[in-house]
N, C-alpha and C positions, 0 to 999 in steps of 0.2 A: 593466726599467729598473734600472740599477745605481745604488748610492749614489755620490755624487761629493764628494770633499773639495776640489774646486776650483769656481770659479764660471764657468759658461759664458755666462750671460746677465745683463742688468742690469735686467730687469723682474722684480721680486721679489714673491712672494706669501707673506704670513704668514697662515696659517689658524688662527683662534682659536675659542674657544667662543662668543663673542658677535658676532664680525664677521670679515670678510676684509679684510686691508689689502693694497694694491698700491702699490708704490713704484718709480719710475723715475729713475735717476741716470745722467748722461752726463758725459763729459770725463775728463781725466787727473787722477791724484792731486795734490792741492794746488789744483786748479782745478775741482773737481766742482760740477756744476750739478743741482739737483733739478728734473726735468722734470714730474713728476707725483706726487701723493699722493692716493690714493683709498680710501674705506672703505665697506664694504657690510654692513649688519647681517644677522645670521643668527638664525633661530628657535632657541629653546632645544632641545637634544637632537640637532642635526645633527652637532655636533662635541663629543665628550665625552672628557675625559682625554687630549686630544691625538690622538684617533682619529676618523676619519670614521665615523659610524654608519649613515647611509643615503646610499649613493652616488648614487642617482638624484635624490633631493631636493636633495642638496648641489650636484650638477652643474647642476641647473636654476637654482639661485641664482647659482652661479658664471657661468653662461652669460649671465644677465641683467646681472650686474655688468660683464662684459667688453663686452657690447653697449652698455651705458649709457655706458661711458667709452672705447670705441673701441679696445680692444686684443684683440678677438677674432682668433684665428689666430696670435697672437704666441707666441714661445717664452717660457716663464716658469721661474723658478727657485723651488723650494720648500724649506722646512725641515721636518723631522720632529723631534719631541721627546716621547716617551712611554715607558711601561714596556716597550714592545717594541723599544726601541733600546738596545743595549748598547755602552758605550764603555770600552775597557780600554787601559791603558798596559802594554806587554809589552816584555821584554828579549830581544833576538835577536842572533845572531852577525852580523858584517858580511858581506853578501853582495850580489850584484846584485839589481836590483828584480824581475827575472824569477824568480830563485831564491827571493827572499823571499816573493813571492806564492804560489809552490808550497809553501813551508814553512808559511806561515800557513794556507793551505787544508787542509793535512794535520794541523796542530795546533790548529786553531781550536776544536774541541770541548773542549779543555782549558780554554778561557778563557770560553766563553759558554754560557748555560743553554738556548739555542735549538738544536734539532737542525740541524746544518750544512746538510742538504739543504732545510731550510725557511727558510734565512737568506740575506740579501743581504750580502756582505762587502766591505769596503774598508779601506785602510790608508794611513798616511802616516808617513814617517820624520821624527822630530821632534828627534833629537839623537844624539850618540855619546858613549860613556864608556869608560873603561878598567876591565875586570874585575879581580877580586882576583888572578887568574892572569896579569895583565899582558897579556891579549888584548883587543883593541879590540872593543866591542860597540855595538849601536845601540838606541835607545829608539824603539819603534814604537807609533803610536796605531792601535788596531784598533777598527773600527766594525762592528757587526753589527745588522741589522734584520730583523724577521720579514717574509718575502717577501709573505705575504697582506696584511699591513697596508700595505706600500708599494704593493701593487697597488690598494688601495682609493683612494689618492691619485692614482696615475697614470690609472686608469680614469675617475675623476671629472673630472680635468683634460681628458682627451681628449674625453669626452662633452660637455664645455662648449665644445668647439671651439678649445681652446688646445693648445700643444705643450709637452712637458716638456723643458726645456733641461738640468736636472739637479736632483738632490735632495741637500741638505746636511743636517747635523744642527744643531739650534738652538743647542747649546752652542758650536759653532765660529763660528757667525754672531755670537753675543753677544761672544765674545772679540774678533773683528775690529772690532766696532762700539764696544766700550766700554773695552778695554784700551789705554792710550796706547802708541803705537809707541816702540820703543827706538831712539834716535838713533845714527847711525854713530859720532859723537864722544862718546857717553855713557860715563860711568864704567862699569867692568865690573860693579859691584855693581847698577846699574840693571836689568840683564838678569835678576837673580835675585830681584827684588821679587815677592812673592806676593800676589795679590789674588783676592778671591772676588767673584762676581756672583750676586745672587738675582733672577731674573726671575719676577715674579708675574704671570702672564698670566690671561686669562679662561678658560683651559682647565686648565692645570697650572702648577706652578712648577718652574723649573729652576735648580738650584745648580751653579755652575761655579767651579773653582779653576784659576788659571793662574799660572805662574811666568814673568815676562816676558810674552811673547806666546805661550807654549807651554801648551796645555791639559793639565792634570794629572789632573783629577778632574771628574766630572759625576754628578749624581744627580737624578732626577725625583721631585718631591714632589707627592702628590695633594692640592694645596691651590691653589685658584683665587682670583683677585681677587674673584669673585662672592661668596665666603664673607663678605666684610665687608658687602655689601649685604643678604645673606640674614639676617645677624645683626640687622639693623635693620628689615627689611621686616615681619616677623611682629610684632615687639614694638611698633612704632609705627603698625602698620596702615596702611602706605603702599605704593603700587605699587613694584615692584622697581626700575624706572628712577629713581624719585624717591629711593629708598634709596641708589642708587649716587652720586647727587649729594650726598646728605647725608653719606656717608662721606668725601667729599672736602671738604665745607664745614665739617663739624663735627670729624670726625676723633678722634684719641686725645688724652688729656691730653699737653700738651707746650708747647714755646715759642711755637708759632703758635696764637693763640686762634681759637675758632670764630667764624664769621660771626654777627653779632648779628641779633636779631629773627626767628630761624627758629622756635624753640620755647620753651616755658617752661624755666626753668633746671633744674627737676627732670627734665623729659623729656630734656634735653641730657645731664644727668649719667648717666641711664640708658642713653642711646645710647652715651656714651663707654665705659661699662662693658662693654656688648655688644661694642663694637669691640675693646676691650682683651682680652677673652676669645679673640676670633679671632686677634688679633695675638700673643698668648702661645702659642697653638697653632703659629703659623708660626715664632716664634722658637725654640721647642723643637726643631722639625724641623730648622731651620738649624743649631742648636747641635749636635744629634746627628750630622748630616752632616759638619760641620767636625771634630768630634772623631774621627769615623771616618777621615777623610782624614788628619788629623794623627797618627794612630796607625800609619800606614804607614811603613816604613823610608825614611829619607832625606827625608821630607816636610818642606817648608819652611812654617812657620806663616804664615797669612794675616794681613796687617797692615792690610787695608782691605776693606770690603764695599761694593760698588756695587749700588745698588737700581735695578731697571728693571721694565717691564711696567705694566699698568694698576694694580696694587697699589701702585706707587710714588706714585700720585696721592692715596692716603689720607693725610690730613693728619696730620703728626707720626709717621708710621710709621717714617721714618728715624731720628728721635730715640729712639723706643721701641726699635728694634732695636740702636742704638748702646749704649744703657743696659744692656739685658738681655744683650747678647753681649759687652759690654766691648770694643768695636772701633769705630774710626771708620767711620761710614756716610755715603756721599754718594749723590745721585740722579743716575743716568747721563744723559748727553746725547749721543746718537749723531750729532746733527746738527752737531757740531763738525767733522765730516768734510766738510761741504757749504759751499762758498764762496758760492754764489748760489742764491736761491730763484726759479726760473723757473716754478714751478707756479702754479695758480690758488688755492692754499691760502694765506691770509694768514699773514704772519710770526708774529703773535700766536697764531693757532690752532696753528701748527706748534710753537711753544714749549710750549704746553699738552700736545700730543700726544707730544712728544719721548721721554719715558721708555718709552712702549709702541711706538715705532718701531724699537727696537733690533735686533730679529731681521731685520726687513725691510731696514734699512740695511746690516746685516752681509752679507746676501745680495746686495745691489745693488752693493756696492763693487767696483770693477774690480780685475783681477789686478794685483799688484805686478810691476814688471819685475824 
């Protein structure tokens, strides 16, 4: 199964460390209807750092999930995002797509740390520019993923009785879901606005930088949203599930106060300190990644950070990142693409889930004409 930088299906699966999300969207752009939103909890250790660890056990869970909600046998679209997925922006001469594919396969080893014979390759032309010699060149997004890792996903999906419609990369799905489209009548400068996305999932975090709607940089950070709950679980001697709720209801110091009546003030102060230590680790990783991106030639500085994933639910994390990174931070809402909720999930529940639906929405969105 090859990687695909286009979307062949509208039933999307987002496979995380703590659950599987399935999202079904129908209709045309501007009139999209959410047909279904389903979530299935996963036991700890089945998916780690964005990779399936035990194919047979995971497939068993996925089969039960598909049977429960009636999409067994359906084609599904997946996203992968882990340390075994490499994304590079490369500069190539202008040539036909067939010539370009041959050139990339020949030169790929110069750009990726994975042996070419062990990798699945795909590419997308994302722009053209004029070289210093006056010759037109094209910017190409090159994606390489370890074949064995991709095989774990496809094998598990097939064992569960589903069909693989295509495999995308998480960073592209995030850009589609969270970066505002550039209007045909927009000012030229609107297309050059640089935004970053930090998706803190229950498996890994993905940092994305896009200029306009064009992906320019992506980095996987081994920091999951579970890090916040673990910071509280041992200290307060509460179950992990309760600690996850506490991170959302207590949160970091900031403009939104903690919910009252949960714990004594000294316990809350200790909890905030533990959460602050985890948040500082995350902000340091994001800062280093942005500095690395901005050190590249012709890099456009990011003017905004969009927060998504389960980590975005940690109270005041957006305010903390804005202060420590000195950049405006907003919480992403991918459901702005959806005009109607025809699913069985109430609107209020969807509103709470919205930040961690970003990858699934980006996968489920229909192709633009």
